[in-house]
C-alpha positions as CSV (number, residue, x, y, z in Angstrom):
1,M,-74.3,-6.7,62.9
2,V,-70.9,-7.1,60.8
3,K,-70.7,-5.7,57.2
4,L,-69.6,-7.0,54.8
5,G,-66.9,-5.0,52.0
6,V,-66.3,-6.5,48.1
7,N,-63.1,-6.4,46.7
8,I,-63.7,-5.6,43.1
9,D,-59.8,-6.3,42.5
10,H,-60.0,-9.7,40.3
11,V,-62.6,-8.5,37.9
12,A,-60.3,-6.0,36.6
13,T,-57.5,-8.8,36.9
14,V,-60.0,-10.6,34.7
15,R,-60.3,-7.7,31.9
16,E,-57.0,-7.2,31.8
17,A,-55.7,-10.5,31.0
18,R,-57.3,-9.4,27.9
19,K,-56.9,-5.6,27.6
20,S,-59.7,-4.6,27.1
21,Y,-63.6,-3.3,28.1
22,E,-65.0,-6.2,29.5
23,P,-66.0,-7.3,32.6
24,D,-66.5,-4.4,34.0
25,P,-65.7,-3.8,37.4
26,I,-68.1,-1.5,37.6
27,Q,-70.5,-2.7,37.0
28,A,-69.8,-5.1,39.4
29,A,-69.8,-3.3,41.7
30,K,-73.3,-2.4,41.2
31,E,-74.5,-6.0,41.6
32,C,-71.9,-6.3,44.6
33,V,-74.5,-3.1,46.3
34,R,-77.6,-4.6,44.7
35,A,-76.9,-8.1,46.2
36,G,-76.8,-6.5,50.1
37,C,-73.1,-5.7,50.0
38,D,-72.2,-2.3,52.5
39,S,-69.2,-1.2,50.6
40,I,-67.0,-1.3,47.6
41,V,-63.3,-1.9,48.2
42,C,-60.6,-1.7,45.3
43,H,-57.0,-1.1,44.9
44,L,-55.3,1.0,42.9
45,R,-51.2,-0.3,42.9
46,E,-48.9,2.1,42.0
47,D,-48.0,-0.2,39.0
48,R,-51.8,-0.2,37.8
49,R,-51.8,-3.9,37.6
50,H,-55.5,-4.0,37.5
51,I,-57.6,-1.4,38.9
52,K,-56.9,1.8,36.9
53,D,-57.9,5.5,38.2
54,A,-60.6,5.6,35.3
55,D,-62.2,2.9,37.5
56,V,-62.1,4.3,40.5
57,K,-63.7,8.0,39.4
58,R,-66.1,6.3,38.0
59,L,-67.1,3.9,41.0
60,R,-66.7,7.5,43.3
61,K,-69.8,8.7,40.8
62,V,-71.8,5.9,41.3
63,I,-71.2,4.4,44.1
64,G,-72.1,5.2,48.2
65,N,-69.4,3.5,50.1
66,L,-66.6,3.6,48.2
67,N,-62.6,2.4,50.0
68,L,-60.1,2.7,48.6
69,E,-57.0,0.4,49.1
70,M,-53.7,1.7,48.5
71,S,-49.9,2.9,49.0
72,I,-48.8,5.4,51.1
73,A,-46.6,6.4,47.4
74,K,-47.3,10.7,47.4
75,E,-48.6,10.3,43.7
76,I,-51.2,7.7,45.2
77,V,-52.2,10.2,47.7
78,D,-53.0,13.2,45.9
79,I,-55.3,10.6,43.5
80,A,-56.8,10.4,46.8
81,C,-57.6,13.9,47.8
82,R,-59.0,14.5,45.0
83,I,-61.3,11.6,44.0
84,K,-61.9,11.6,48.2
85,P,-63.3,7.8,48.5
86,D,-65.5,7.4,52.1
87,Q,-62.5,5.7,53.9
88,A,-58.9,5.0,52.5
89,T,-57.5,2.0,53.8
90,L,-53.4,2.4,53.6
91,V,-51.7,-1.0,53.2
92,P,-48.0,-1.9,52.5
93,E,-47.1,-2.9,48.7
94,K,-44.3,-4.5,46.4
95,R,-44.0,-4.7,42.9
96,Q,-43.4,-8.7,42.8
97,E,-46.4,-9.8,45.2
98,I,-49.1,-11.4,43.5
99,T,-51.4,-9.7,46.6
100,T,-51.2,-7.8,49.9
101,E,-47.8,-10.5,51.5
102,G,-48.1,-9.4,55.1
103,G,-49.6,-6.1,57.3
104,L,-48.4,-2.4,57.2
105,D,-45.6,-1.6,59.8
106,V,-46.6,1.0,61.0
107,R,-44.7,1.1,64.3
108,R,-41.3,1.7,61.6
109,N,-42.9,4.2,59.1
110,E,-44.7,6.1,61.7
111,A,-43.6,9.2,59.9
112,C,-44.4,9.6,56.9
113,I,-48.0,7.3,57.7
114,K,-49.0,10.3,60.2
115,R,-48.2,12.4,56.6
116,A,-50.0,10.7,54.7
117,V,-52.7,9.9,57.3
118,A,-53.3,13.5,58.7
119,R,-53.2,14.9,54.9
120,L,-56.6,12.6,54.3
121,H,-58.1,13.6,56.7
122,K,-57.8,17.0,55.4
123,N,-59.8,16.4,52.6
124,G,-62.4,14.3,54.7
125,I,-61.5,10.4,53.9
126,A,-61.4,8.2,56.8
127,V,-57.9,6.2,56.9
128,S,-57.7,2.8,58.1
129,L,-54.4,0.9,58.3
130,F,-54.3,-3.2,57.9
131,I,-51.6,-3.9,60.0
132,N,-51.3,-7.3,61.6
133,P,-52.8,-8.3,64.4
134,S,-50.4,-7.3,66.5
135,K,-50.7,-4.9,70.2
136,E,-47.2,-3.1,68.9
137,Q,-49.3,-1.8,65.8
138,I,-52.4,-1.5,67.1
139,D,-50.1,1.0,69.7
140,A,-48.6,2.6,66.4
141,T,-51.8,2.7,64.9
142,V,-52.8,5.2,67.2
143,R,-50.1,7.5,67.5
144,V,-50.1,8.0,63.8
145,G,-54.3,9.4,63.6
146,A,-55.5,6.6,62.1
147,G,-59.2,6.0,63.6
148,I,-59.8,2.7,62.1
149,I,-57.8,-0.7,61.6
150,E,-58.4,-3.7,59.2
151,F,-56.7,-7.3,60.5
152,H,-54.8,-9.1,58.2
153,T,-56.5,-12.7,58.5
154,G,-53.6,-15.0,56.5
155,E,-52.6,-16.3,59.3
156,Y,-55.3,-17.5,60.2
157,A,-57.0,-18.3,56.8
158,N,-53.2,-20.0,56.1
159,A,-53.3,-22.2,59.4
160,S,-53.0,-25.9,58.6
161,G,-54.6,-28.2,61.4
162,A,-57.8,-27.6,64.0
163,A,-54.8,-26.2,66.9
164,A,-53.5,-23.4,64.9
165,V,-56.6,-22.1,63.5
166,R,-57.4,-21.7,67.0
167,R,-54.4,-20.3,68.2
168,Q,-54.4,-17.8,65.3
169,L,-57.9,-16.9,65.3
170,N,-57.2,-16.8,69.1
171,I,-55.1,-13.5,68.6
172,L,-57.2,-11.9,66.5
173,K,-60.2,-12.2,69.0
174,R,-57.5,-10.7,71.4
175,A,-56.3,-7.5,69.1
176,A,-59.4,-7.3,68.7
177,G,-61.2,-6.6,72.2
178,Y,-57.5,-4.3,72.6
179,A,-57.9,-2.1,69.8
180,S,-61.2,-1.5,70.1
181,G,-60.4,-0.3,74.5
182,K,-57.9,1.9,72.2
183,G,-61.3,3.1,70.3
184,L,-60.8,2.0,67.3
185,I,-62.6,0.9,64.8
186,V,-61.9,-3.2,64.0
187,N,-62.3,-4.4,60.6
188,A,-60.5,-7.5,59.1
189,G,-59.5,-9.2,56.0
190,H,-57.0,-11.2,53.6
191,G,-58.0,-15.1,52.9
192,L,-61.3,-15.2,54.0
193,N,-63.6,-17.6,51.9
194,Y,-66.8,-19.7,52.4
195,K,-65.1,-21.8,54.8
196,N,-63.2,-20.3,57.5
197,V,-65.3,-16.5,58.0
198,K,-67.8,-17.0,60.3
199,A,-65.7,-17.8,62.7
200,V,-64.3,-14.0,62.6
201,A,-67.5,-12.9,61.5
202,G,-68.0,-14.3,65.3
203,I,-65.7,-12.2,67.3
204,K,-66.6,-9.5,69.3
205,D,-65.9,-5.8,68.4
206,M,-65.6,-6.8,64.3
207,N,-67.3,-4.3,62.8
208,E,-66.3,-5.6,59.6
209,L,-64.9,-8.1,56.5
210,N,-63.6,-7.1,53.1
211,I,-63.6,-10.1,51.4
212,G,-62.5,-10.7,47.2
213,H,-61.2,-13.0,45.7
214,S,-62.9,-16.5,47.0
215,I,-66.2,-14.0,46.7
216,I,-65.3,-13.2,42.5
217,S,-63.7,-17.1,42.6
218,R,-67.3,-18.6,43.3
219,A,-69.0,-16.2,41.2
220,V,-67.3,-17.6,38.3
221,F,-70.3,-20.9,38.6
222,T,-73.3,-18.9,40.6
223,G,-72.8,-15.0,39.1
224,I,-71.5,-12.1,41.3
225,A,-74.4,-10.9,43.1
226,R,-76.0,-14.6,45.0
227,A,-72.1,-15.3,45.6
228,V,-72.4,-11.6,47.5
229,K,-75.5,-13.1,48.7
230,E,-73.9,-15.6,50.2
231,M,-71.2,-14.4,51.9
232,A,-73.2,-11.7,53.8
233,G,-75.4,-14.6,55.3
234,L,-72.4,-16.1,56.5
235,I,-71.6,-13.4,58.1
236,R,-74.3,-11.8,59.7
């Protein structure tokens, strides 16, 4: 059964719009777990635009399966090694971006990524790399020692027209099969919503889908528990 990870960053985004204490992302995470999600995802960005260090510390105390999205900056790796999330997902990060714009270029940055992976592993943290669905990036992931990948599904989510959607879905299917054959655990996320998620959930070898924006958006109208239950029902 495909698992669901819920990204709570945008709960913190709403909080930071008023520099207030509500809505509380930790309370949101608890509600998501009670509603049946399998993991909680949050991104501790270098610019701290939404999730803060204190949020991650509090989440670590109350969440049983915490996935910390993060860059490979030394400061962030240091924090992860102290807090020890269950999983660290290494992502590219640009200061001006609205959201993560693409996959990590593992092939061009093997040495520094390999060092970060080794350090995280030494501290008992599973490591996933957020990559585009290509053989080159999958092979590089194997070389740096990460055991998990998360495919960036933005090209699929943004595809226009049935033919383009099928083409991007086939790319994901081939990449998932190739990665699984290399012994990697295959996850996916970015731009997935209530309309497009079922096809990705149906890909053979898919382990977990990590979804945030569409769930938090629906929660505005339905409440977060119902939004999580509806998404979990679609992918399972």
